[in-house]
C-alpha positions, 0 to 999 in steps of 0.5 A: 500500500502506498504512503498516500493510501495508508494516510487516507486509511488512517484518517478514515478510521479516525473519522469513523471512531469520532462519529461513533463517540459523538453519536453513541449516547451512552459512550464515554460521557462524563468520566471524571479523574481519580483525583476527585475526593470527598471532604468533611465540612461540618454537621447540622443538628444533634439528638433532641426534640427542639427545633433544629434537633433530630431523633433518628432522621431517616431522609432528606432533600434539598430544593433548587434554592438550597433549602434543606428538608429533613424527615425527622422520623423519630419526632414525626415531622419534617424540618426545613432549614435555609441553605446556611442551616438556619431552622425555618419551619417544621410540620407534622405530628404522630397520626394518620390525619392529613399532615401527620406521619406514622413511619415517615420514611422518605421526603423529596422535593420536585425540581422546581422547589414548589412541592414536598412529597413524603412516604410513610410505611405505616400509613401506606401513603404519599402526602404532597405539601407546598414548600412551607408544609401546607397539605395539598393531597395524598394517595395510597397504592390501590390500582397498582397491580398489588394489594395496597397493604402489600406494597411497601414503597421506601423512597420517592423521586420526582422528575421534571415532567412531574412524574412521581416514582416510588421504590416498592421494596416489598413488590420489587417494582418501581411505581410511577404516578402523575403528581396528583396521585393517578397511577401510570405504570409499574417498572420491573419485577422480582429477579436478577436480570436487567431491569429486575429488582430484589429490594429496590430502595434508594432512587434519584433522578438526574437533569435528563430524567435518567433514573438511578435505583439502589437494587439492594439485595442484588448489590448494584445500582441500576440506571433507566432512561427518561422512558423507563428503559434499562441503560446500565448497572454496576456493583457487586457484594463486598466492602471494596471499591464499587462494592455494596452491602445488602443495605445501600438505602440512599442515592443522589446525583449532583449537577456534574453527574457524580453519583453518591451511594450510602452504604449503611452497614459499611458506614460509608458514602461512595462516589462514582461518575454516572457510568459507575466508575469509582471515584472516592469513598468517605466514612467509617463506623462511629459517633465521633466527628467525620464518622457515621452510624447507620446512615440512611439518605443523601442529597446534594445542592446546586453548589455541590454540598452533600448532606447525609442523614447520620441516622443513629447519631441523630445528625446531618453531616455535610461534605464537599467535593474537591478536584 
């Protein structure tokens, strides 16, 4: 082959490679350097029943203004804080009436920061509030293909279209609703294959409406696109990098597509890029500064501040990403 033909062949191969890279939606996107790390900043709250104190906080969410909502499960209430951690308001008490809670398990905020949603295991329902705690509506799980009391949704997330997703840990499915409570469909079934679940728990949705689920007893993260179709998965059982225990209850995604996963038994948070490449981890078991004991949930604000419910230590710990 002549020198000219070799050069032309080389350029043709290079051009085809570039076309593949840029046209393949799931190839080679958002990969981050291994120099990324998590740094402890401070903690919010302590054990107690006063404003700004917690009793086994189980869940939290951050709205697009930076306000922080904490599911203060032991105190049967939601507490709201400003971006700098100042207490703003709270609502809730024990019971089954509108605005009351029993078995408060998760809280989330819609992408615009207008509405707050909660899930209760004992009342078997979702409640919807405005951002200051005024009750709007509620719904259970009838009509979802399973008996109402057999359903056991654990976490909730809302996409930019207003669709509400619940992880049904008992039924091994994702339940999808409109934001008025009208049921749309179920996603998945029990199993180990792609798009199947064994105790799904944590759920988070990114800016493109891709859905990330902690499939706990399959020891993995599963990712679905905005049409609820399976994209990818990662993880296995263990304590190493990119591995999980059977309790990985919380997951969050920041604006740079870092994915954060809470590993409860291993008392740590792991950070990945959105293709599942391991970046860093943080935490060890204990009740001292920069330690965790049975953490449950995680959320990230628009600046990249990371909030963790250090549940058994009755506090929130705050981290940042360093590059």
